[in-house]
C-alpha distance (Angstrom), angle and dihedral (degrees) to the residues before:
residue distance angle dihedral
M1 . . .
N2 3.74 . .
R3 3.80 111.4 .
F4 3.80 91.6 -130.2
L5 3.79 91.7 50.4
K6 3.81 90.8 53.8
I7 3.79 90.5 51.4
G8 3.81 90.3 51.0
L9 3.80 92.8 50.8
I10 3.79 91.9 48.9
T11 3.79 90.1 50.2
L12 3.82 91.7 52.2
V13 3.82 92.3 49.9
L14 3.79 92.6 49.9
A15 3.79 92.1 47.3
G16 3.81 90.9 52.2
A17 3.79 92.4 49.0
L18 3.79 93.1 49.5
G19 3.80 91.9 47.3
G20 3.81 91.5 52.4
A21 3.79 92.2 49.0
G22 3.79 91.5 51.9
C23 3.78 95.9 48.0
K24 3.82 111.8 116.9
T25 3.77 116.2 -135.9
K26 3.79 127.8 -178.2
P27 3.83 109.7 -97.1
K28 3.75 117.3 -123.7
N29 3.82 132.6 -138.8
I30 3.80 94.1 8.6
T31 3.83 115.6 155.9
A32 3.77 110.6 -141.2
I33 3.80 120.0 -134.0
P34 3.83 109.0 -105.2
G35 3.77 108.8 -100.3
S36 3.79 94.5 26.4
E37 3.78 123.8 109.9
G38 3.79 89.5 -100.9
R39 3.80 96.0 -149.2
A40 3.80 95.4 157.7
G41 3.77 128.8 57.2
T42 3.78 127.4 -20.4
T43 3.81 118.3 -32.0
T44 3.79 123.1 -135.6
E45 3.80 116.9 -141.0
L46 3.78 123.2 -147.7
A47 3.79 114.6 -113.3
P48 3.82 113.4 -106.9
T49 3.80 115.2 -101.7
A50 3.80 133.7 -161.6
P51 3.81 116.4 -94.8
I52 3.79 114.7 -93.9
G53 3.77 116.0 -113.9
T54 3.81 98.4 18.5
S55 3.78 112.4 164.6
P56 3.83 120.8 -122.4
G57 3.80 116.2 -71.2
G58 3.75 125.4 -99.4
T59 3.77 130.3 48.6
A60 3.77 114.7 -29.4
G61 3.77 116.5 -114.9
R62 3.77 137.0 53.2
G63 3.76 116.0 14.1
N64 3.80 92.5 18.8
R65 3.81 97.1 78.7
F66 3.81 94.9 -120.7
A67 3.78 125.6 80.7
P68 3.83 122.6 -131.5
G69 3.79 111.4 -74.2
D70 3.78 95.8 47.3
T71 3.78 106.5 146.2
G72 3.79 95.2 -168.3
A73 3.79 88.7 -123.3
N74 3.76 116.6 170.7
P75 3.83 104.8 -104.1
V76 3.78 117.4 -119.3
D77 3.79 114.6 -149.1
L78 3.78 115.6 -124.9
N79 3.79 90.4 -149.2
P80 3.84 113.7 37.4
Q81 3.81 90.6 -161.3
N82 3.80 89.2 64.3
A83 3.80 96.5 44.1
A84 3.80 96.8 112.6
A85 3.80 94.1 47.6
N86 3.81 96.9 41.6
L87 3.80 97.4 47.4
T88 3.80 95.2 47.7
P89 3.81 113.1 84.3
P90 3.79 116.3 -135.6
P91 3.82 119.6 -99.3
Q92 3.75 107.6 -75.8
T93 3.75 147.8 177.6
D94 3.80 116.2 -127.9
L95 3.79 114.7 -85.9
P96 3.80 117.6 -110.7
A97 3.79 115.2 -83.4
G98 3.77 116.5 -110.0
D99 3.81 126.1 -0.4
I100 3.80 112.3 -41.8
R101 3.83 87.9 -165.1
N102 3.81 91.4 75.5
G103 3.81 108.1 117.9
M104 3.82 91.2 3.9
R105 3.80 134.5 108.6
E106 3.77 123.3 -147.2
D107 3.78 129.0 -120.2
R108 3.79 112.6 -167.6
E109 3.80 95.8 174.2
M110 3.80 101.7 59.3
F111 3.82 93.4 76.0
R112 3.80 99.6 23.9
G113 3.78 90.1 119.1
N114 3.82 91.1 50.6
T115 3.81 95.6 65.1
V116 3.81 108.1 140.9
Y117 3.81 118.6 -135.8
F118 3.80 126.3 -154.3
D119 3.78 138.0 -154.9
F120 3.79 118.7 -109.6
D121 3.81 112.7 -68.5
K122 3.82 91.8 -5.2
S123 3.80 132.2 120.3
A124 3.82 100.4 -175.2
V125 3.81 115.6 107.4
K126 3.78 108.0 -119.0
K127 3.78 117.1 -119.5
G128 3.78 117.4 -113.8
P129 3.82 122.3 32.7
E130 3.81 95.0 5.9
T131 3.80 93.1 54.2
T132 3.81 90.4 43.9
K133 3.81 89.4 57.9
V134 3.81 90.9 55.3
L135 3.81 93.0 47.4
A136 3.81 90.7 53.6
V137 3.80 90.0 54.5
A138 3.81 89.7 49.0
E139 3.82 91.4 54.9
Y140 3.80 91.1 51.0
L141 3.80 93.6 50.5
K142 3.79 92.4 48.9
A143 3.80 90.4 51.1
H144 3.83 94.4 49.4
A145 3.78 110.8 54.7
D146 3.82 94.9 -172.2
A147 3.80 96.0 50.4
K148 3.79 121.8 99.7
L149 3.78 133.1 -177.2
E150 3.77 142.5 -141.1
I151 3.81 118.2 -160.2
E152 3.80 117.2 -153.6
G153 3.80 121.1 -153.5
H154 3.81 117.8 -150.2
C155 3.82 136.9 178.2
D156 3.77 139.2 -169.4
E157 3.80 119.9 -103.0
R158 3.81 97.7 -95.0
G159 3.80 117.4 103.5
T160 3.79 131.8 32.3
E161 3.79 122.7 -53.2
G162 3.80 91.8 -112.8
Y163 3.79 93.3 48.7
N164 3.79 93.0 49.0
L165 3.80 92.4 49.9
S166 3.78 88.7 53.1
L167 3.80 92.8 46.4
G168 3.81 91.5 48.3
E169 3.79 88.9 52.7
R170 3.79 92.5 51.9
R171 3.79 91.5 49.2
A172 3.80 92.4 52.4
L173 3.81 91.3 46.2
S174 3.82 91.8 50.4
V175 3.80 90.4 55.2
R176 3.80 91.5 45.7
E177 3.78 91.3 51.7
I178 3.79 91.5 56.7
L179 3.80 90.2 51.5
L180 3.80 91.9 50.8
N181 3.80 92.3 46.0
N182 3.79 88.0 55.5
G183 3.78 97.6 54.6
V184 3.81 105.4 -83.7
A185 3.82 113.2 139.2
A186 3.80 113.0 -111.7
E187 3.82 93.3 -132.0
K188 3.82 90.5 61.5
V189 3.81 97.3 61.8
T190 3.81 131.4 61.0
T191 3.81 132.9 167.8
V192 3.79 140.1 -141.6
S193 3.82 131.3 -173.8
Y194 3.79 123.3 -143.1
G195 3.78 95.5 172.9
E196 3.81 108.9 -163.2
A197 3.82 94.7 -25.1
R198 3.82 98.6 99.7
P199 3.80 110.1 40.3
A200 3.81 117.7 -174.3
D201 3.80 88.0 -149.4
P202 3.84 120.9 31.1
G203 3.81 93.0 -153.1
H204 3.80 125.3 116.4
D205 3.79 102.6 -137.4
E206 3.78 138.1 82.7
A207 3.80 92.7 -89.9
A208 3.80 90.4 58.9
W209 3.79 95.3 39.0
G210 3.81 91.0 53.9
K211 3.81 89.7 58.0
N212 3.79 92.6 47.3
R213 3.82 97.4 53.0
R214 3.78 94.4 82.7
S215 3.79 152.7 112.2
E216 3.79 118.3 -130.7
F217 3.80 127.7 -160.0
V218 3.80 121.5 -133.5
L219 3.80 111.5 -166.1
L220 3.81 113.9 -144.8
L221 3.80 117.3 -153.6
P222 3.81 132.1 -179.1
A223 3.79 107.8 -85.3
G224 3.78 93.8 -126.1
G225 3.78 100.5 41.5
N226 3.77 147.4 49.2
V227 3.80 117.5 -128.4
R228 3.80 96.3 -179.7
């Protein structure tokens, strides 16, 4: 065979091989990355998940830990170094079922002097006078079988609404836990958080904020009697 003819044939074979290798074909059985356009193959969808930061179920308000107006917003920690501690509620016993206020009247003055105050961005009850206030309330409740109690959690105005509702809840639960650990029956004590919504002092300085970081006690007495 002519040497030039052989070279031509070899060139044609190589050209065909290169053309076949460069031919683009549609890939098969490729799983697209979630969020991509997913043009090729079969896409895989992420399983639905529950919203982050959803408030407890049921109707908002008394007996459900959060006061009306809770948006269920995901709390944002003011101090990232304290995130784990601040977003974890204290150990607790389940709150009483239903509304323990039914058939009861409230007395906000009996324990006015026992209001518990907290450090900035903290939910732990401080040892000393603050703990002593809680222990005095515990002794009263144990001595009066018909008396019940609601603990309100409050915050100063700093922080988001959702975060302050959560912090107010943890403060009320911390106080409740001390009561239960000192012999008060769990079904006698409930909690509610008002966050920053009900300041004791409307000011915008540390003096006012210190008064607003608190838990208040609301004594609940039988509507037709007097257990004092």
